[in-house]
C-alpha positions in Angstrom: 2.4 17.8 -7.1 -0.2 16.7 -9.6 -3.6 18.3 -9.5 -6.9 16.9 -10.7 -10.1 18.8 -11.5 -13.1 16.4 -11.2 -16.0 17.7 -13.3 -19.7 17.2 -12.8 -20.3 15.1 -16.0 -17.0 13.4 -16.9 -15.1 12.1 -13.9 -11.7 11.5 -15.5 -9.1 10.9 -12.8 -5.5 9.8 -13.6 -2.8 8.7 -11.2 0.6 7.1 -11.6 1.8 4.1 -9.6 4.1 5.0 -6.8 7.5 3.4 -6.7 7.6 2.5 -3.0 5.5 1.8 0.1 4.3 4.8 2.0 4.7 2.9 5.2 8.1 1.6 4.4 10.1 2.4 7.6 13.5 1.4 6.1 12.8 -1.5 3.8 12.1 -1.6 0.1 9.1 -2.6 -2.0 7.0 -1.8 -5.0 3.6 -2.0 -3.4 2.9 -5.6 -4.4 4.1 -7.5 -1.3 2.3 -8.5 1.9 2.2 -5.7 4.4 1.6 -5.8 8.2 -1.2 -3.3 9.2 -1.1 -1.4 12.5 -2.4 2.0 13.3 1.1 3.2 14.2 2.4 2.5 10.7 0.5 5.2 8.9 3.5 7.1 7.8 5.1 9.1 5.0 8.6 10.4 4.3 9.6 14.0 4.6 12.7 15.5 2.9 14.9 14.3 5.8 13.6 10.7 5.4 11.8 10.8 8.8 8.3 9.3 9.2 5.4 11.7 9.7 1.8 10.9 10.6 -0.6 11.0 7.7 -4.1 12.3 8.2 -6.5 9.9 6.4 -9.3 11.4 4.2 -13.0 11.1 5.1 -14.1 7.5 5.6 -16.3 7.7 2.5 -13.0 7.9 0.4 -11.4 4.9 2.0 -11.9 1.3 0.9 -12.9 -0.9 3.8 -12.3 -4.7 3.5 -11.4 -7.8 5.4 -7.6 -8.2 5.7 -6.0 -11.1 4.0 -4.4 -12.6 7.1 -4.5 -12.4 10.9 -1.0 -12.4 12.3 0.5 -13.0 15.7 4.2 -12.7 16.5 5.6 -15.6 18.5 8.9 -16.2 20.3 10.9 -19.4 20.7 13.2 -19.1 23.6 15.6 -21.4 25.5 17.3 -20.8 28.8 19.8 -23.6 28.4 23.0 -22.4 30.1 25.3 -23.1 27.1 24.5 -20.4 24.6 25.4 -22.6 21.6 23.1 -25.4 22.8 20.4 -22.9 23.4 20.6 -21.5 19.9 20.5 -25.0 18.4 17.4 -25.8 20.5 15.7 -22.6 19.4 16.3 -23.2 15.7 15.4 -26.8 15.9 12.0 -25.9 17.4 11.5 -23.3 14.6 12.1 -26.1 12.1 9.4 -28.2 13.8 7.0 -25.3 13.6 7.6 -25.0 9.9 7.0 -28.7 9.4 3.7 -28.6 11.3 2.3 -25.3 10.0 0.6 -26.7 6.9 -1.2 -29.5 8.7 -2.3 -27.0 11.4 -4.0 -24.6 8.9 -1.5 -21.8 9.5 1.5 -20.2 7.7 4.7 -19.1 9.2 6.6 -16.0 8.1 9.1 -13.3 9.1 9.3 -9.5 8.9 8.4 -6.4 10.7 6.6 -4.5 7.9 7.0 -6.6 4.7 6.0 -10.2 5.3 8.2 -13.0 3.8 7.5 -16.8 4.0 9.6 -18.7 6.6 10.8 -21.9 5.0 13.2 -24.8 5.6 15.5 -22.9 3.1 15.7 -19.7 5.1 14.8 -20.3 8.7 18.5 -20.5 9.7 18.7 -16.8 8.7 16.8 -16.1 11.9 19.7 -15.1 14.2 19.0 -16.0 17.8 19.4 -13.1 20.2 20.1 -12.9 23.9 17.2 -12.0 26.1 19.6 -10.8 28.8 20.4 -7.9 26.5 18.1 -5.0 27.4 18.1 -3.7 23.8 16.8 -7.1 22.6 14.2 -7.6 25.3 13.4 -4.2 26.9 10.4 -5.6 28.8 12.3 -8.5 30.3 9.8 -11.1 28.9 12.4 -13.5 27.5 14.8 -16.0 29.1 18.1 -16.8 27.4 18.4 -17.2 23.6 15.4 -16.5 21.4 14.1 -15.8 17.9 10.8 -14.2 16.9 8.7 -15.0 13.8 5.1 -14.7 12.6 2.2 -17.1 12.5 -0.6 -16.3 10.0 -4.1 -17.4 9.5 -6.0 -16.6 6.2 -9.1 -14.4 6.7 -12.4 -14.3 4.9 -15.4 -12.0 5.4 -17.3 -13.2 8.5 -14.4 -14.9 10.2 -14.0 -13.6 13.8 -10.7 -12.7 15.3 -11.1 -15.1 18.1 -11.3 -18.0 15.7 -7.9 -17.0 14.1 -6.4 -16.6 17.6 -7.7 -20.0 18.7 -6.1 -21.6 15.6 -2.8 -19.9 16.3 -2.9 -20.9 20.0 -3.6 -24.6 19.0 -0.6 -24.5 16.7 1.7 -23.1 19.4 0.6 -25.9 21.7 1.1 -28.5 19.0 4.8 -27.7 18.3 6.9 -30.0 20.5 9.6 -28.6 22.7 13.2 -29.2 21.9 15.4 -29.4 25.0 14.5 -26.4 27.1 13.2 -24.4 24.2 9.5 -23.3 24.2 7.3 -21.3 22.0 4.8 -18.7 23.1 2.8 -15.7 21.8 4.6 -12.4 21.9 2.2 -9.8 20.5 -1.4 -9.0 20.1 -3.2 -10.0 16.9 -2.5 -7.8 13.9 -3.4 -7.9 10.2 -1.8 -8.0 6.8 -2.8 -7.0 3.3 -1.4 -8.5 0.1 -0.5 -6.0 -2.6 -2.2 -2.8 -1.4 -1.5 -1.1 -4.7 -4.0 -3.4 -6.4 -6.8 -1.4 -4.8 -5.7 2.0 -6.2 -8.4 2.1 -8.9 -11.2 1.2 -6.5 -10.0 3.9 -4.1 -9.8 6.5 -6.8 -13.4 5.6 -7.8 -14.5 6.3 -4.2 -12.7 9.7 -4.2 -14.2 10.6 -7.6 -17.7 9.7 -6.4 -17.4 11.7 -3.2 -15.9 14.7 -4.8 -18.4 14.7 -7.6 -21.2 14.8 -5.1 -19.5 17.6 -3.3 -19.0 19.6 -6.5 -22.7 19.1 -7.5 -23.8 20.9 -4.3 -22.1 24.1 -5.5 -23.7 24.1 -8.9 -22.5 23.6 -12.5 -19.9 26.4 -12.3 -17.8 24.6 -9.7 -15.5 21.6 -9.7 -13.2 19.9 -7.2 -9.4 20.0 -7.4 -7.9 16.8 -6.0 -4.2 16.3 -5.1 -2.3 13.3 -3.8 -3.8 10.6 -6.0 -0.3 9.9 -7.3 0.9 8.9 -3.8 1.3 5.3 -2.6 -1.7 3.5 -1.3 -1.7 3.6 2.5 -3.6 1.7 5.2 -4.9 1.6 8.7 -6.7 -0.9 10.8 -10.5 -0.5 10.9 -11.6 -3.4 13.2 -10.3 -6.7 14.6 -10.3 -8.2 11.1 -10.8 -5.2 8.7 -8.6 -2.6 7.2 -9.1 0.7 5.5 -7.0 1.5 2.4 -6.7 5.0 1.1 -4.7 7.6 -0.8 -3.4 10.7 1.1 -5.5 13.0 -1.1 -6.8 16.5 -0.5 -9.7 18.2 -2.3 -10.6 21.9 -2.9 -13.9 23.1 -4.4 -13.4 26.0 -6.7 -14.9 27.7 -9.8 -14.4 25.7 -12.9 -13.0 28.6 -14.9 
């Protein structure tokens, strides 16, 4: 593990870019995609490739900012008796949602962790599932055949979550039904961040400032050794529309010699 000694005068901190998402629960990525943010996704890998909770640093070392998108998962379901007809209705309604998204001020996408655009070129890759299968619908909320996807609203500082939710709700009501297919919200509002790794430098600046202030309190003979700055940028939700981005760093104050 790399170690960094932050001095009192020159705050030189170096860190290498990490090759994969810290919160990647099975997928790939290089830290430049759009990532869904939930508190439960603060994870890291251990030697057995199992997720472990990560303890965030002090809030002063975390970068707090408005998320890029508010996201809600929706479901399109059809209880038409013939399964093939139900699947056709579900996908046809998804296509209508794609066609109406732009004029409704929303975006549609797919993904559980990494968000990908949902387009007329790939929407048929959504494989309808059977709501009668307990593994597919453990809460018994869905009737017949269904697919899930994401509806996104861009966020900017000052935009309230209720405004984003209202826009998504209006969009859901605007998409016309196909046969017995219908579309409805399926999750609470969550957030996403585009390219978390772009904030690495700003986060390191916060760590350097905080550890320099700590070191100064012990006098000129002390410095702070910081580890973990070479790890991937991680994230957690801070409010209804804000996230905190951080590095899983640890610091130790010790004599400079």
